[in-house]
C-alpha positions as CSV (number, residue, x, y, z in Angstrom):
1,M,19.8,1.1,22.4
2,D,17.5,-1.5,24.1
3,I,16.8,-3.7,21.1
4,Q,15.8,-7.3,21.8
5,P,16.4,-10.3,19.4
6,N,12.6,-10.6,18.8
7,D,12.6,-6.9,17.9
8,V,15.2,-7.5,15.2
9,L,12.9,-10.3,13.8
10,L,9.9,-8.0,13.8
11,I,11.8,-5.2,12.2
12,T,13.2,-7.5,9.5
13,R,9.7,-8.9,8.8
14,G,8.1,-5.4,8.7
15,L,10.7,-4.1,6.3
16,I,10.5,-7.0,3.9
17,V,6.7,-6.9,3.9
18,L,6.6,-3.2,3.3
19,I,9.1,-3.3,0.5
20,M,7.2,-6.1,-1.3
21,S,3.9,-4.3,-0.7
22,I,5.2,-1.0,-2.1
23,A,6.6,-2.8,-5.2
24,V,3.2,-4.4,-5.8
25,H,1.5,-1.0,-5.4
26,E,3.8,0.9,-7.8
27,F,3.7,-2.0,-10.3
28,G,-0.1,-1.5,-10.4
29,H,0.3,2.1,-11.4
30,A,3.0,1.3,-14.0
31,W,1.1,-1.7,-15.5
32,V,-2.2,0.2,-16.0
33,A,-0.4,3.2,-17.5
34,D,1.4,0.9,-19.9
35,R,-1.8,-0.9,-20.9
36,L,-3.4,2.5,-21.6
37,G,-0.7,3.2,-24.1
38,D,1.9,5.2,-22.1
39,D,5.3,3.6,-22.7
40,L,7.2,5.9,-20.2
41,P,6.9,3.5,-17.2
42,S,8.1,0.6,-19.4
43,R,11.1,2.7,-20.7
44,Q,12.0,3.5,-17.1
45,G,11.8,-0.1,-16.1
46,R,8.8,0.3,-13.8
47,V,6.5,-2.4,-15.3
48,T,8.0,-5.0,-13.0
49,L,7.5,-6.5,-9.5
50,N,11.2,-6.2,-8.8
51,P,11.3,-4.1,-5.5
52,V,14.6,-2.5,-6.6
53,A,12.9,-0.7,-9.4
54,H,10.3,0.9,-7.1
55,A,12.3,1.5,-3.9
56,D,13.0,5.0,-2.7
57,P,16.1,5.1,-0.5
58,I,14.5,7.4,2.1
59,G,10.8,6.5,1.8
60,T,11.2,2.7,1.4
61,L,14.3,2.0,3.6
62,I,15.7,4.8,5.9
63,L,12.4,6.3,7.2
64,P,10.6,3.0,7.8
65,L,13.7,1.5,9.5
66,A,14.1,4.5,11.7
67,S,10.4,4.5,12.8
68,M,10.6,0.8,13.6
69,L,13.8,1.2,15.6
70,W,12.2,4.1,17.5
71,A,9.1,2.0,18.2
72,A,11.3,-0.9,19.4
73,M,13.1,1.4,21.8
74,Q,9.8,2.6,23.2
75,H,8.7,-1.0,23.6
76,Q,5.7,-0.4,21.3
77,F,4.2,-2.6,18.7
78,I,6.5,-2.7,15.7
79,G,4.6,-2.4,12.5
80,A,6.0,-1.6,9.1
81,G,6.7,2.0,9.9
82,I,6.0,4.9,7.5
83,G,7.1,4.6,3.9
84,W,6.5,5.1,0.3
85,G,7.9,4.1,-3.1
86,K,9.4,6.0,-6.0
87,P,6.5,7.6,-7.8
88,V,5.7,6.2,-11.2
89,Q,6.0,8.9,-13.9
90,T,3.3,8.9,-16.6
91,Q,2.5,10.9,-19.6
92,P,-1.4,11.0,-19.8
93,R,-1.3,12.5,-23.3
94,N,-0.1,9.1,-24.5
95,Y,-3.1,7.3,-23.2
96,T,-5.4,5.6,-25.7
97,R,-8.0,8.0,-27.2
98,K,-10.7,5.5,-26.4
99,I,-11.1,7.1,-22.9
100,R,-10.7,10.6,-21.6
101,M,-7.3,11.6,-20.4
102,A,-8.7,12.4,-16.9
103,T,-10.3,8.9,-16.8
104,G,-7.0,7.3,-17.7
105,S,-5.3,9.2,-14.9
106,V,-7.8,8.1,-12.3
107,L,-7.6,4.5,-13.5
108,V,-3.8,4.7,-13.0
109,A,-4.2,6.2,-9.6
110,I,-6.6,3.6,-8.2
111,A,-4.6,0.7,-9.7
112,G,-1.9,1.0,-7.0
113,P,-4.3,0.5,-4.0
114,L,-6.3,-2.2,-5.9
115,M,-3.1,-4.1,-6.4
116,N,-2.6,-4.1,-2.6
117,V,-6.1,-5.6,-2.3
118,L,-5.3,-8.3,-4.9
119,F,-2.0,-9.0,-3.2
120,A,-3.7,-9.4,0.2
121,T,-6.3,-11.7,-1.3
122,F,-3.6,-13.8,-2.9
123,L,-1.8,-14.1,0.4
124,V,-5.0,-15.2,2.3
125,L,-5.6,-17.9,-0.4
126,L,-2.0,-19.0,-0.2
127,H,-2.2,-19.1,3.6
128,A,-5.3,-21.2,3.5
129,I,-3.8,-23.6,1.1
130,L,-0.6,-24.0,3.1
131,I,-2.5,-24.7,6.3
132,K,-4.9,-27.1,4.5
133,T,-2.0,-29.1,3.2
134,G,-0.3,-29.1,6.6
135,T,2.7,-27.1,5.4
136,L,2.0,-24.4,7.9
137,T,0.4,-24.1,11.4
138,L,-1.6,-21.1,12.5
139,G,0.7,-20.4,15.4
140,G,4.0,-20.4,13.4
141,R,6.2,-17.4,12.5
142,V,5.3,-17.7,8.8
143,S,1.6,-17.6,9.6
144,E,2.2,-14.5,11.7
145,A,4.0,-12.9,8.9
146,L,1.2,-13.7,6.5
147,F,-1.4,-12.2,8.8
148,F,0.7,-9.1,9.2
149,A,1.2,-8.8,5.4
150,V,-2.5,-9.0,4.7
151,G,-3.3,-6.4,7.3
152,L,-0.6,-4.1,6.0
153,N,-1.8,-4.3,2.5
154,F,-5.3,-3.3,3.5
155,M,-3.9,-0.5,5.5
156,L,-2.0,0.7,2.4
157,F,-5.2,0.4,0.4
158,F,-7.3,2.6,2.8
159,F,-4.4,5.0,3.5
160,N,-3.7,5.7,-0.2
161,L,-7.3,6.3,-1.0
162,L,-7.6,9.1,1.6
163,P,-8.7,12.2,-0.4
164,I,-5.4,14.0,0.3
165,P,-3.1,15.0,-2.6
166,P,-0.5,13.6,-3.4
167,L,-2.1,10.3,-2.3
168,D,-4.0,8.3,-4.9
169,G,-7.2,9.4,-3.3
170,G,-6.4,13.0,-4.2
171,Y,-6.6,12.1,-7.9
172,V,-9.9,10.4,-7.3
173,L,-11.3,13.4,-5.5
174,D,-10.1,15.7,-8.3
175,Y,-11.8,13.5,-10.9
176,F,-15.2,13.2,-9.2
177,A,-15.4,16.7,-7.6
178,P,-17.9,19.1,-9.3
179,Y,-16.4,21.8,-11.5
180,S,-17.7,24.4,-8.9
181,W,-15.1,23.0,-6.5
182,R,-12.1,23.9,-8.7
183,S,-11.1,27.0,-6.9
184,F,-11.3,25.3,-3.5
185,L,-9.4,22.2,-4.7
186,D,-6.6,24.4,-6.1
187,T,-6.2,26.0,-2.6
188,Y,-6.6,22.6,-0.9
189,K,-3.8,21.0,-3.0
190,T,-1.4,23.8,-2.0
191,Y,-1.8,23.0,1.7
192,S,-2.8,19.3,1.6
193,I,0.8,18.2,2.4
194,F,0.3,19.7,5.9
195,L,-2.9,17.7,6.3
196,L,-1.0,14.5,5.2
197,M,1.8,15.2,7.7
198,L,-0.9,15.7,10.4
199,V,-2.5,12.4,9.6
200,I,0.9,10.6,9.6
201,A,2.2,12.2,12.8
202,T,-0.9,12.1,15.0
203,P,-3.4,9.5,16.1
204,L,-5.6,10.6,13.2
205,G,-3.7,8.0,11.1
206,A,-5.0,5.2,13.3
207,V,-8.4,5.6,11.7
208,I,-7.2,3.3,8.8
209,F,-6.6,0.5,11.2
210,V,-10.4,0.0,11.8
211,P,-11.5,-0.7,8.2
212,A,-8.2,-2.5,7.4
213,E,-8.7,-4.9,10.4
214,F,-12.4,-5.3,9.6
215,V,-11.8,-6.3,6.0
216,S,-8.8,-8.5,6.6
217,H,-10.6,-10.4,9.4
218,H,-13.7,-11.1,7.4
219,L,-11.7,-12.0,4.3
220,Y,-9.8,-14.6,6.4
221,V,-13.0,-15.9,7.9
222,G,-14.6,-16.3,4.5
223,V,-11.6,-18.0,2.9
224,F,-10.9,-20.2,5.8
225,T,-14.5,-21.3,5.9
226,L,-14.4,-22.1,2.2
227,F,-11.4,-24.3,2.9
228,G,-13.0,-25.9,5.9
229,L,-10.5,-24.5,8.3
230,T,-13.0,-23.1,10.9
């Protein structure tokens, strides 16, 4: 196995960032469901940022690690691999009667991706503050890790909003689709897992790199300009 010391550092970085980002994402689902009146996530210990509560042994650890090791052996760029967290279980019937049950479900669904956006924005602000105070330099390893974490969280945002069940975007599609689409959507949900596998296993998945890179770049430019770092 041709793994270099720098590969080990990149794999460790990627795994840590992915685990943290998944925890933030799943916390978003759990927190919004709890705020809407569903106490199931709280009773299951999911309204927390503790990564242990949200980690799935295969989806959060084994599969991402395997994909990063494979990338390292192929001498390719090592990202965070493919991964997911333990799904947050909810009981929509417990949501507040102030909103429709379907509305509550879509709010819970989009909360996960939005938490990735908030996390990325927080990291950009933190990065700018640390550089402004002289704590970090742009070329250091910590700065590289922060750039990576911001990009990854925007990738998770766009990926999870793809209109493919069981991704969060699938719930959004189901909510906004006209009633006349019901029959089509029922069939689509049955086979959507194959579409998801196709996106993950082929270059089709690379489409999320474009908007993720665009948004993260311009957010950095805006924040760094605000802090007088450009």
